[in-house]
C-alpha positions as CSV (number, residue, x, y, z in Angstrom):
1,M,-19.2,57.1,55.6
2,Q,-20.0,58.2,59.3
3,D,-16.7,59.5,61.4
4,E,-16.1,56.5,63.3
5,D,-15.5,54.1,60.0
6,L,-12.5,53.4,59.6
7,A,-11.0,54.2,56.5
8,A,-6.9,53.4,54.3
9,T,-5.8,54.5,51.7
10,A,-1.7,54.1,50.7
11,Y,2.0,55.2,48.8
12,V,5.0,54.1,47.5
13,L,7.3,56.5,46.2
14,D,10.4,55.5,44.2
15,Q,12.9,57.7,44.1
16,S,14.9,54.7,42.0
17,P,15.3,57.0,38.4
18,D,16.9,59.4,40.1
19,L,19.6,57.0,42.4
20,T,22.5,57.1,40.3
21,K,25.7,57.6,42.0
22,D,27.6,60.3,40.4
23,A,23.9,62.2,39.9
24,A,23.4,61.7,44.3
25,A,26.8,63.0,44.2
26,Q,26.6,65.3,42.1
27,A,23.5,66.9,44.2
28,L,25.4,66.4,48.0
29,A,28.4,68.2,46.4
30,K,26.0,70.8,45.3
31,A,23.7,71.5,48.5
32,T,27.5,71.5,50.7
33,R,27.8,74.2,48.6
34,A,25.4,76.1,49.1
35,G,25.0,75.3,53.5
36,D,21.7,73.3,53.0
37,P,21.3,69.7,53.2
38,P,21.4,67.4,51.8
39,P,18.5,66.6,48.7
40,L,16.0,64.5,49.3
41,G,16.2,64.2,45.1
42,P,13.1,63.8,42.8
43,F,11.0,60.4,43.6
44,R,6.8,59.3,42.2
45,T,4.6,59.2,44.4
46,F,1.6,55.9,43.2
47,Q,-1.6,55.0,45.1
48,V,-2.0,51.8,45.9
49,P,-4.0,48.6,47.2
50,V,-3.1,48.9,51.6
51,A,-2.6,44.8,50.6
52,D,0.3,46.1,48.3
53,I,2.0,47.1,51.0
54,A,1.4,44.2,53.3
55,H,2.7,41.9,50.8
56,L,5.5,44.3,50.1
57,T,6.3,45.1,54.0
58,G,5.3,41.1,54.8
59,L,3.4,43.2,57.7
60,N,0.4,42.0,59.0
61,L,-2.2,45.1,58.6
62,G,-4.8,44.2,60.5
63,P,-8.3,45.2,59.7
64,L,-6.3,48.4,57.3
65,P,-7.0,46.6,53.7
66,S,-10.6,45.9,54.8
67,A,-10.8,49.0,54.9
68,D,-9.1,50.4,51.7
69,R,-10.9,53.5,50.0
70,L,-9.1,52.6,46.3
71,P,-11.7,51.3,44.4
72,I,-12.5,47.9,44.3
73,G,-11.9,46.8,40.7
74,V,-8.7,48.9,41.4
75,R,-7.6,47.0,43.9
76,T,-8.8,43.6,42.7
77,A,-6.5,44.7,39.3
78,R,-3.2,45.5,42.3
79,Q,-3.1,48.4,39.7
80,W,-0.3,51.3,40.9
81,T,-1.8,54.8,40.4
82,L,0.8,57.4,39.3
83,L,1.1,60.7,41.4
84,E,1.1,64.0,39.0
85,S,-1.5,66.6,41.4
86,Y,-3.5,66.3,44.3
87,D,-6.4,65.1,42.0
88,D,-5.2,61.6,40.6
89,I,-5.8,60.5,44.4
90,T,-8.6,57.4,43.8
91,V,-10.4,57.6,47.3
92,H,-14.0,55.6,47.1
93,A,-16.3,56.2,49.9
94,S,-17.9,53.4,52.0
C-alpha cells in the first residue's frame, strides 16, 4: 500500500449490556458524590465492515467501503469481530 492509497476501517461501540436504569443511576450517583463527570460505562468494541456502517446509518460513504482494510472473507461474511485488545484488529494491506 502506498501512502496516497485510500484506506478505511470501521468500528461499532456497544453499550447495551450496561444501560439498565438502575446501573446508570447508581453510576451517576457515585460519580456525583466523588465530584467526577458522569461515566460513559463499559462498552464492547467491534471491528466491522465499512459497508455495514453505511447500511446501518443510511450514509453514502463514497469510496470508503471499497477501501476497507478488513479482509475480503470477513467482509463478505458480514462478520463483526469483538475487540478485546489491539491485537484483535484485523487489517489487510491492499
